C-alpha positions in Angstrom: -17.9 -12.3 -3.5 -16.8 -8.9 -2.2 -19.0 -7.5 0.5 -20.1 -3.8 0.4 -20.0 -2.3 3.9 -22.7 0.1 5.3 -20.1 1.9 7.5 -16.5 1.8 8.6 -14.8 2.4 11.8 -14.0 6.0 11.9 -10.4 7.1 11.2 -10.8 10.9 11.2 -7.2 11.5 9.9 -8.1 9.5 6.8 -11.1 11.6 6.1 -9.1 14.8 6.5 -6.4 13.3 4.2 -9.0 12.3 1.5 -10.4 15.8 1.5 -7.0 17.3 1.3 -7.2 19.0 4.7 -4.5 16.9 6.4 -2.2 16.2 3.5 1.4 17.2 3.8 2.1 20.2 1.6 4.3 18.4 -0.9 4.2 18.0 -4.7 4.3 14.2 -4.7 3.8 12.1 -1.5 5.8 9.2 -2.9 8.7 11.4 -4.0 8.6 12.9 -0.5 9.0 9.4 1.0 11.9 8.7 -1.3 13.5 12.0 -0.2 13.0 11.3 3.5 10.8 14.4 4.0 9.9 14.5 7.7 6.4 15.9 6.9 5.4 12.4 5.5 5.2 9.1 7.3 8.2 6.8 6.5 6.9 3.3 6.5 9.6 1.9 4.3 9.9 -1.9 3.9 12.6 -1.9 1.2 14.5 0.5 -1.0 17.1 0.1 -3.7 18.3 2.4 -6.5 15.3 1.8 -8.7 12.3 0.9 -6.6 10.8 1.3 -3.1 8.3 -0.8 -1.1 6.3 0.9 1.6 3.2 0.3 3.7 0.0 2.0 2.7 -0.7 4.3 5.7 -4.5 3.7 5.2 -4.4 -0.1 4.6 -7.4 -2.2 3.6 -5.6 -5.1 5.5 -2.4 -5.4 7.4 0.5 -5.7 4.9 -1.2 -3.5 2.2 1.9 -2.4 0.2 2.8 0.2 -2.4 5.7 -0.5 -4.8 6.9 2.3 -7.0 9.9 3.5 -9.0 12.3 5.9 -7.4 12.1 8.3 -10.4 8.9 10.2 -10.7 6.7 8.6 -13.4 2.9 9.1 -13.6 2.0 6.7 -16.3 2.8 3.0 -16.9 3.7 3.6 -20.6 6.5 6.1 -19.4 8.4 3.2 -17.9 11.2 1.3 -19.7 11.0 -2.4 -20.1 13.8 -2.8 -17.5 11.9 -0.5 -15.0 8.7 -2.6 -15.5 10.7 -5.8 -14.9 12.2 -4.3 -11.7 8.8 -3.2 -10.4 7.1 -6.5 -11.0 10.1 -8.4 -9.5 9.6 -6.3 -6.4 5.9 -7.1 -6.5 6.7 -10.8 -6.7 9.2 -10.6 -3.8 6.6 -8.6 -1.8 4.0 -11.3 -2.3 6.5 -13.9 -1.1 7.2 -11.7 2.0 3.5 -11.3 2.7 2.9 -15.1 2.4 5.7 -15.7 4.9 4.5 -13.2 7.4 0.7 -13.3 7.1 -0.3 -16.5 5.2 -3.1 -14.9 3.2 -5.4 -17.0 1.0 -5.2 -14.5 -1.9 -4.0 -11.0 -3.1 -5.4 -8.0 -4.9 -2.5 -6.7 -7.0 -3.4 -3.6 -8.9 -2.5 -0.4 -10.7 -4.8 2.6 -10.9 -3.7 5.1 -13.6 -5.5 8.4 -13.7 -8.1 10.0 -11.5 -11.0 8.3 -13.4 -9.5 4.9 -12.5 -9.2 5.7 -8.8 -5.6 7.0 -8.7 -5.2 9.5 -5.9 -1.4 9.7 -6.2 0.3 11.0 -9.3 3.3 8.7 -9.1 3.0 5.3 -10.7 2.7 2.5 -8.1 1.5 -1.1 -7.7 -0.7 -1.9 -4.8 -0.7 -5.3 -3.1 -3.4 -6.2 -0.6 -3.3 -9.5 1.2 -6.8 -11.1 1.3 -8.4 -13.8 3.5 -11.4 -16.0 3.2 -12.2 -15.2 6.9 -12.1 -11.4 6.5 -15.8 -11.0 7.1 -16.4 -11.2 10.8 -18.9 -10.1 13.5 -18.4 -6.3 12.9 -18.7 -6.6 9.2 -21.7 -8.9 9.3 -23.7 -7.3 12.1 -22.7 -3.7 11.8 -21.5 -3.4 8.2 -18.2 -2.0 9.6 -14.7 -2.8 8.3 -12.1 -3.6 10.9 -8.3 -3.4 10.4 -6.8 -5.6 13.1 -3.2 -4.4 13.4 -1.5 -1.0 13.8 0.9 0.2 11.1 3.8 0.0 13.5 3.0 -3.7 14.3 2.8 -4.4 10.5 6.1 -2.5 9.8 7.9 -4.5 12.5 6.7 -7.9 11.3 7.5 -7.2 7.6 10.9 -5.5 8.3 12.0 -8.5 10.4 11.6 -10.8 7.4 12.3 -8.4 4.5 16.0 -9.4 4.1 14.9 -12.9 3.2 13.1 -11.7 0.1 14.7 -8.5 -1.2 
């Protein structure tokens, strides 16, 4: 059962980003990461000529990853069979990496295509969120507040230290 929370620990920069107030002035955030644009955070775990794996800068849990093609594609059906295979191979390798580093009990692996489906980025990507049976703790139970227990820099360091074993 997934718990709905009454409130969340405040991350003001995320609110600004969601409203568009604090977003970098770029056409595509993922293309900007690919290009190394200094206006966007570079939380790269792995990159090859076809795909990239990065940390979500507003994670649901530590290790929340985005996997996307290097070429700008908005819709799943625009990908070739080879590109689909490459992306899902990276997703599989990413799950193995996350299992090695975090030992989660499950994963949410998903694709949101189109604004009506919840997509906020117009560049096709796969999200992987490690999940735990013990996610619900004191803050969630008593206060209805979601807690993320690790900084992005800590997560990045842990995943990069093991990434070569999987990619």
